[in-house]
N, C-alpha and C positions, 0 to 999 in steps of 0.2 A: 626481563622481561617483556617483552611485548605480547600484548594479545590483540585479539583486530572483531570486533562488533562483526558479522555477518550482516546483520539486516541494516547497517550502517555503510557496510560495502556491495551489498545489493540496491539499494536507495542510490548512492552516488552512480552509481553504473546506470539505474531505470532515468533518472534525473541527463545522466550523460547522452543518452540513446536519446532520450529526447527535446534534448535542445536540436537535435538535425531539423535538417530542413523537410515540409511534410512531404513533398512532392519530392524528396527523393528516398523515401521511404521505402521496402519493398511488403509485402506481409511474411518473409521470414522474418524482417526485423520488429513488427508488428507485434509478431509469436511469440519471440523472446522478449519483450519489456512485456504482456501480458504475462505471460509465466516467470520472470522476475519478480512483478509484483506480487504476484500471488504467493509467491516464499514467503516473499516479507510479511506479509498475511499471516503465514503459517509460524513462521517466525517469531512474531511481534505478542502474537495470539496470545501465549500462554504467562506474557509476563503482565506489572501489576501496572501496565502503559497500558498492553492491550486492552485487559480487562478494567479499565476507568474509558477507553475510547466506547469498548460494546455495553455498558454500562449509559454512557453517554447519550449517545445513539439508539437503545433501546428508551431510556427515558424523551429522548426528544421524538421517537418515534409512535408512544404514546400519548404524549400531548396534544402531537400533530392530529393521531384519531380520534382524541378527546374534542381537540378545540371541533372536528368536521360531524361529527354528532350529536 
């Protein structure tokens, strides 16, 4: 049985859409890419990878805020 990781599939679709020339892009295409990337984020967030990314970004934000103050 073959299983498909939906987040990976949406990532491949987003990369293919973003590789198209910028001048030929329409608002609908840009909106579709943004929606796909948002769905990828929602799918990855509850996984261990998503939690690791969230923890890493929060540590980075804390370090930057401590450095700036």
